[in-house]
N, C-alpha and C positions, 0 to 999 in steps of 0.2 A: 385346766380343767381337774375338779375334784375327782379321785378314781372311783369314788361310790358314785358320783352323778355318771361318770361315764359306764360303768357297770349297768346302771339303772336304763340308761338310754339304749346300751346295747340288747339289754334283756327285752326291752320293748321293742325294737326293731326285729329281734329273734322271733318275739310271740307273735308280732303283726305278720311276718311274713312266712312263719312255720306252722301257723294254728291250722291251716288247712292240710298241709301233709300229716300233721298229728293226727286230725280228725279221720283222715281217710287211712292212716295206720290203724287207728280204733276200729273202724269199719271193717278193715281186712282181717282183724283178729275176730272180731264177731262172726264174720263169714265162715273162717276157719273152725270157731267153736260150734258151728251148726247152727248160726242164727238164722241163715237163709232158708233153712228146711223147717224151721220151728212153727207152730200154730200161730195164727195171726193174733197179736196181743201189742200191749204197750211199747215193747222194747222193740219189736219188728217195725211197728209204725214209726218210732223215733228214729231208728237207724235209717229207714227209708226217706223220712222227711230230711234228715241231716244230709244223706247223700245226694237227694233231690237238690237241696239248697246249694251245696257245693257246685253240682254240676251246672246249674243254671247260672249261678253268678261268675264262674270261670268262662262258661260259654258265651256270655254277655260281655266280658271283658276282652275275650278273643277276637270277637266280632266287631267291637267297637275301637279296638286297636287301629291308629292310623299308620304306625310303623310295625315293625317286627314286635312281635309281643315277648315279654321277658321269658326266658327258659323255664324259670320257675312255674310259671302259669302254663304253658305247655306241659310240663311234668305232672302238676296237680289234675290237668283236664285228661290226661291220657290216664293217669292211674285211676281217677274215679270212673272212667268208662271200663277199664279192665276191672275193677272190683265189682261194678254194677253187671257186666256181662257174665262173669263168674258166678254172681249169686242168681242170675236169672237162669243159667243153664242147671243149677243145683235144684231150683226150686221146681222148674217146669220140666228138666229132663231126668232128673235124679242122679245126675253124674255129669262128667265132662266129656263124655264120649257119645253123647246123644245127636239126635239129627239136626240140631242146631249148632253143635261144636264148631263148625268150620266159620263161624261168625268171628271166632278169635283171629282168623286169618286176615279178614277184613280189616279188623280194628288194627291189626299190627301195620297192613298196608296204609291205612289212614294216618295213623300216628306217624310213621316213617316219611309220609309225603308232606304233611301239614306242619310239623313241630320241628324245633330246632334240633339238628345232629345231637347235640348231648342228650336234650330231653328224651327224645326218640330212644336212644341207646338205654337210658335208665328205664324209660317205661317196659321197653321189652324184656330187660332184665327183671323188672317188678312183676311183670306178668308170669315168666317163668318161675319165679320164686314162690308167688302166690300160688300157682297150680301145684308145685311141687308140695307145699304144706298143706294143701288140700287133700291131694292124694295120698299122702302118708299119714297125717293126722285125723282127718275127717274120713275119708273112704277106706283108710287102713289097708291101701295097695302096697304089696311087697317087691312085686315087679316093676321097676321102673323103665323098662325097656321101652314102652309106648311114650314115656315123657320125653326121653333122649329122641325119639324119632319126631315127636312133636316139636321139641326146640330146633330140631334142625330145619323142618319146614317154616318155622316162623321165623327164625333167622333168614331164611331163602326169600320170603315173603318181602320181609324189612329191607333186606339189600338190594331186591328187583325193584321195589317201589321207590326206594331212595335213589337208585341210578338211574333209572327209566324216566321216570316222572320229573325229578330234579333236572334230567339232563333236557328234556324235553323242555321245561321252563327255560332254562338256560337258552336253549336253541331260539326259543320265542322272543326272549329278551334281545339276542343278538340281532335276530331278523329285524325286530322294531326299531331297535338302535340304529342300524345301518339304512333302515328307510327314513328315519328322520334325518340322518346325517346327509342323506342324498337329498331329500327335500331342501333342507337348509342350504347345500352346495348349490342346487338349482336355483333357489332363491338369490344367493349371492351374484351366481352368474348373469342372473337376469338382471339384477341390480347393477352390476359392472358394464353389461351391454347397453343398458338404459342411460350410462354415465350418472346413476345415482350415488356410485362410490368412487374413490380416486383408486390408483393403482395399488396403494399398501393398505387401504382402508380397511378391506374385507379381511384381511390376515388380522389386522389389529383387533377386530372385534372377535377374533376366535379365541382369546384368552380367558375362556371359562365364563364368561360374561353374558351368556346367553346371544340369541339372534336380536339383532337390532329391530325393535319395533316400529321404529318409524320407517326404515326401508321396507319391512315386511308389509307394512300397510298401503306404502307408496307402490310397491309392485302388485300388490292386488288391486289396487285402484286403477292402475294402468291395465291390466287383464280385464276386468270389468269393463273400461270405456271402450276398450279396442274390441272385445268380444260384442259389444252392443253394435258397434259400427259395422263389424263383418258379418253379424247375422243379419242386420239390415240390409247390407247390401248382398247377401246370398238371396233372401226373400224378395226381393224388389226386381232382382235381374234373374231369377230363376237358375241360380247357379246349382252347382253340384258340390263345391267346395269353394271358400272365401278364405284363404289363409294369408297372415303375415309373418313372413320369414326373416329373421333379423340376426345381423352379422355378430359373431361373439367379438369380446374385448379386442383380440389380436387381429380380427378381421379376416381369418382364415377359413371359418366355416359358418354355414348356415343352421338354424335350428327353428323349429316352430316357436314362434312367440305367442300366437293366439290363433284359432280358427273356428269356422262354424261349418259343418259339413254334414251331410247325410250317408257318406261314406262309412264302413268299418274297416277299412282297409289302409287307414292313415298311418304311417311310420313315423315316429317322433325320435329319430335318430338324427345326429349331426351329420351334415354331409359337406362335402367341400365346396367352396362358394364360387369356384371357377368353372363348374362343370355345366354343360348342356344350356337350354335356353335362359335360365336364371343367370348363369354366369355372362352370358352376353348381355343381358339387360343391365347387370350391374356392371361391366366394363364399358358399354355405350351410354351409361347412365340415361337410357330412353326407353320409353315401353316397347314392348316386343309382343306380338299375336301370332298365335299359331292354329291352324284349323285342319280338319280332315286328317286327325292325329288316328295312328293305327294303334290296336292294343299291343304290340310289341315296342311302342315307343317308351321309354324310361323317363318317369316322372319321380324325382326323388322322394317327394312325401308320400308317395303310395307304396306300400310294401309288395304289391302283385303288379299284374299287367294293366297298361292304363285303361282306366274305366271311362275316360272322357274322350270327346273329340274336338274340342277348340279350348283353348288356353291364352291367357293374357298376363303379362309379368310387369308391373310398373315399379320402377326402382323409387325408393324413399331417401330424398335427399335432404340433408341439413348443412347448410351454408356450405354447398359445393362438394359435401362429403357424403357418401353412400352411406346409410345406416343399415337397409334392409330392402326387402322386395315384397310388393304385396302381388299375390297370384290368385287370379280367378278361373275358374273353368267351369264347363257345362257338359253334359254328356250327349246333346243333341249337336247335330252339325251346324246348327245356326252360328254364324260368327259374329263376334262382337262388333256393334255399330261404334261409330266415333262419340255418339251421345253416352253409350254404356261405358265407353273408356274413360271418359271424361267423369262419370260418376265414380268410377273405381278411383281415379287419380284423385278427388275430392275426399273420398274416404281415407286414401293414403296419407293425404295432408291432415286430417281429422285424428288420425292414430299418431302421427308425430306429435302434432299440437299437444295432444293429450300426455304424451311421453314428457314435452317440453315443460308443460304447466306442473306434472309432477315433480320435475325435477327442480324447478323453481321452488316449488312448495318444500321440497325436502332441504333446500340451502336455506331457505327462511326460517324453517324449524330448528335447523341445526345452528344456525347464526344466533336466534333468540336463546337456545340452550347455553351456547358459549358465552353469549353476553349475560345471562343470568349466572354462570360461574364465576366471570370475571366481576360481576356486582356482588357477588357473595365474598369474592376473594379481597375486592377492595374494601368491603365494610368490615373483615376481619382485621385486614392489614391496618386499617385507620382507626380502629377501636383498640390495637396493641400499641402500648405505650414504652415498653421495655424491648430492649433488643431481642431477648430471649422470646417473648411473646409473638414478635413480628416474624422471626425465622420459624417458629412452631407454625404459625398461622399461614407463611408461604408454602413450608412442606406439604401441609394438609391440602391447600389449595391446589397445589401442582398433583396431588394425587386425585382430586377429583375431576382435573382436566385429562390426564393421560396417566394410565396405568405403568407403574414401575417399580423395580425391585430394588432399587438403591437410589436415594436421591441425597443431597447435601448441599449447605451453603458453606462457601468459604469467603473469607475477608481478607482483603490485601492490605497491609500496611506500608504505604509508599514510603517512608523515611527509612525503614528497616529492610525493605524489599523482602517482607517475610508473608508467607500465605497462612491463614490458620483456619481449620475446619471447625464452625461455630455451631452447626446443626447437622444432623443427619437421620435418615430413616431408612430402616431395611425390612424387607418383606419376611425374613425370618426371625425378626425380634433382636437380634445381636446388633450393637451398636457402640463399636469399639475405634471409631472414626474421629467422634468429637475430642477436640483439644490438640489434635495431631498439627504441628506445623512444619513447613518446608520453605526453603528459599525459592526466590525466583528462578526457573531454568527454563528448558525448552520444552516442557510438556504442554500438554493441551491447555490446562487452567492458565499457566502463565502467558500462552500465546494469546488466549482469549482476553485476558486482562489487557495485554499489550496493545493487540489491533483492534479491542472492542467490537467484535463481530461474533457469532455463534460458531462453534466448531464441533464434530466434524461436519462437512458441507451436507451430505447426506445422511447424517446422523447414524452412521453406522461405526461400529468400534472395531478397530485393527488391534489385534492382539500384540502387535509389535509396538504401538504407540504408547508413550509414557503420558499418563493422564493427569497424576499429581506429582511424584518425583519418583526417581528410581529406587527410593527407600521403601514406598508403599506401592505394593504390587495391586493391580486394579483386578477385580473379579472379572472371570471369562463370561462377558455377555455381549449379546449381539449388537444391541442399540445403546448408543452413546450421545447425549446431547449438552454440551456447556454452553451457556447462556451468560453473557456479561450483565453485572449489575451497574448501569451506567447514570450517572447523575452530573450533569452539567458537562459533558465531554470527558468526565473522570470516571474511572472504573473502580468501584468500592470492593469486588469481587466476583464471584461466579455462582450460579445455580446449576448443579450438575445433577442430571437425570440419567439412570442406565437401566436398562431392561433386558431380561434373557432372550425374548422373541424378536424378531426380525420386524423393521418398519413400525416400530412401537411410537415414534415420532415423526410420523409423516406429515405432509403438507396440511391435513385438517387439523392438527392440534399444535402445530410449531409456531404460527403466529399467535395463537391464543398464550403459548408458553412464553413468548417474547414480550408480550403486553404485560403478563404477570411478572417479569422479570422488571419491567420497568416500574410497574408499582411496588416490587419489594425494595428496589433501590431507594424510591422516594420515602417510603414508609421507615426503612432502616436508617437513612440519614436523619429523619425527625426523630426517631428514638434515640439515636446518639445525642441529638440536640436536646432533646428532653432530659437526657441522663445527665448531660453536661449542665443544664441549669439547674436541675436539682442539686447537683454536686457543689456547683458555686452558690446556691441558696442555704446549704448545710454544713459546708465545710470552709475551713480557713484556707485561703490562697496560699498564704506563706508555708504553712506547715502540713497542710493536709488532714488536720484534725477538724473535729466538730468545731463550729463556731457558737458564739453566744446563745443564738436564738434557739438553734437546734439543741444545745445542752439544756437549756430550759426546759423544751418540751420532754426530752427523753428523761431528765432527772426528776420532773415531777411524777412521771410514771413508775419509776424506779421508787420512789418513796412511798408511793400509794401501795405498791406491791409488797414493799417491806412492811408497811402497817397491816395488809391483809393477812399475810402468811408469817407474822410476828417473828421477822427475821432482823438480823442486824444490818446495817448499810452505813458506810464510812465516807467522808466528803474529805478531799484534801485539796488544799490550795498552796500551789506552788508559786514564788515570786523569786526571781532573778536580783540577787543583792547588787546593789550599786550600778544597775543597767544604764542609767543616763551617762555614769562615767566612761562606761564602755563606749557608747556612741559619740560622746564628746572625744575621746582620747582615739578611737580607731576609725569611727566613721559608722554612718548608718547601714553601710552594705555589710560590714563586719558584725555589726549587732543583729542583723537579720541572720546571719551564720550562727550567731550564738542562741538565738531563739529556735532555730531549726535543731541545733543540737540537743537542748532541752526536750525538744517534742519528738526527736528520735528516742531519747531514753525513756521517755513515757511510753512510747509505743512498745519498745522492748520489755520493760517491767510490767505493763498491765496484762491482765487475764482478758479471755476471749469475751467474757461477760462484763468488762470494766468499761466505764466510758471516760474519754479523754478529750478535753475542749481547750480551745485557747480563748481565754475570756477577755483579752485585750492587752495590748502592750507586751510586757514580759510576764502577765500572770496567766497561769494554767490551772485548770480544775479536773480532779480524777474523782469518779463517782464508782466505789467498790461494793458491789453486792456481797450478803453474806460474810461480812468483814467486820470484828470487833476492833476497838481501840487499839489492842495488843497486835494484831495484824496490820492495822493501818499504820503503826508505828513502824513496825518493821518495813512495810511499803516505802515510806516516807524516808527511811534511812538509807534504803538501797538507792532510792533516787538521788538523794542529796550526796552520797559517797561517789555516785556513779558520775553525777555532774562535776564534783570536784576534782576528779580523777581525769576529766576529759581536757585535753590540750588542744587550744585554738590558735591559729597561727594569722598573723597579719603583717604585711610589708617585711618579712625576714624575722619578725619577734613572735614570741610565743607569750601565750598568758592563759590563765584559767579563770573561772568565775565560780561562785557558789549560789546558793538558793537557800529560802527561808521557807518553811511548810507549817501550815496549820492544818489542825484535824478535828473533825466533828463528828460524832457517833450517834446514829439512830437507836434507840429513842432517848438517851441519857442527854444529850445537847440539844435536842429539839425532834418534835414530831411532824414539821412540815419542811418543805424545802428552803423557805424562806428563814425559819429558825436554824436549821443545819448550816445554810451559807452564811449566816451572820455569825454563828459560833465559830465556825471554822476561820472567818476572816478576822474575827478578834483574836483568836489562837495564831494567827498568822502575825498579827501586830506584836503579840506577845514576843514571838521568835524574833521580829525586828528589834524590838526595844530590848532584849535580852543579848543582843550582840550579833545577831544573825547567823546565819550558816548552822542552823539548828532546826529540829522538829518539835513542834508544840500540840499537845491533845487537849482537847476541852471536854470534861466530863460531865459537869454539873449543867443543869439548864441554864440557858444565856441569861434570866433575869436574876439567878442568884450567883453569878460570877464573882469570886474573890479573888486576892493575889495567887499567881501561879505556883505550883508545887512542882518539883521535879521530880522526873521518872528515871531510873535507871537505864542508861543509853545502851543500845547494843554493843558487841565487844568491838572496840576499836574506833568508836565514835564517838563525839562528844556528847554530854548528857542531852537528852530530849526532855522539855519542860511540858507541863500541861496544867490547865486551869481547873481549879475544883476545891 
């Protein structure tokens, strides 16, 4: 960027952000000069209007900020309040020590509490500097002892406000955070106890992604349904309390899942599942009823003496497994009848069905989500045609299914027994894995390829286990999953996922990842096939150079670019001399060796921007960008000399061959590909007729070609000829 532009932009930014402070500085000087005590006039009104405008705009920006306001905004707002307060004290009190002077302490406390620490410090310093200027320059005070005492009080107020208020805010934030975490933990405990989550699923959701909305809504729906049933049961049977106690995931403790009660002494504290009448109901798996209870009888869900006289406990059974117990009680001494106990049992079954229905709903919703992820992954993999696109799409799809810190794809080359890392993604952005290769060994990746099954079994990383090879140390991460890419019972490679947290690849995501690996294997094989077909369609099978059709497409574009940008472009046609004699003497297999030898020479001599193609038989074409006739002649001579020095062997004998080259340069020899090719082809025939083993360049347009004239050949080379 131009320095003048940078200076201009910097000045504009400084003016835009500093005009408020500059205006406040001017107002401060105006107050020190006595403007606050001057008679009402245009200057006083203009100063008050400027101050009021700055104060209102900064206050509106402060109140409308959704995040922390910039420190310069706090600074401008604090200085504006300080200047306004000093001006008001001077005008209405006649000095800074009047009856309203303690307002400055209120201002300091407010600024210290609400502003950024740096802005608050600068505002306090500004208040002291402005007051010192007013006392010395305007009020002409010589004894500054009151100022130092005043400064000490201001500092004390600022420090106390900053310490106590900010400390209280921090305490409230910690308390609120602890309560939220407690609620989230309670939600997950309920979800696990209701079998809405697997064993490791809740921990997998703790990875900074927020609570699971689906789980939260399901737990809330269960509580609403159960509370409705319990409240209806309590009202219809005249109960004191109807409570559903649910076993935790380990089955060791009971806690209140939901209740309907008129008591204020209910204790929501987990208690051991094997104690008292509740433990007996769970152990016997049959309802138990008690009557004539005394206040000394201990009921676990009441914090004080027993307020009830009769109690019935009905176990909640699911497929012969005890999940909880429904307890009903009443304060009167009337025992529960068989009909009432049957109604309570039906309520228990209703609560269980509500939990089961919600569990099925959660499973269906999660299955739908997983199917959506797989559908998007299949779409991305199906749309990717190149190997790189397929691998990138697979890594992206895997990240959508499971959160991981390191993911990579390895490809196994069975003939060489070599593994290569073709794609990798890390959470910290570093990517030094791609391109690394290692031999087949006893590591996890090699074992997965050999056995064609995922490893490790529990997706837990053992630090002593080799993952890739001993040369490449694997990061210290707790979770690891290596999935084989299997196609027709053959492992193409592996998909490796690794995470720092435990249980990252549990039973909820592992099947989906295995399906993704299957899709990846098919898409990767298809991409390889597409690449192979494209290679076969555009390259010569014997030499690996471009074929005639690919050369024609690319050469036409090269000529168009040369015409557009007015650059030179040269076309060389090389033909092996007496090639039929080579085939007749040594056989066609040796002739193929000679063709490949010239192709290798052309590959070595060409630049990265040049095109080289086998046009057919023993004829080759080279298209050189930004190359005039002299440069093309030098290239042709290097090719010719290199081939002439190459020794070929056949049946114990050695021989060498030569080639003839024709050159045409844009625009002298033609302005289209057809004209350039025709000119270079005619120059090639000139080389053939002139004795072969030479390079001929065509300078004149094809229509006005005359007898060839000789150009000086490069040092040590036979003379090159050119038409023109």
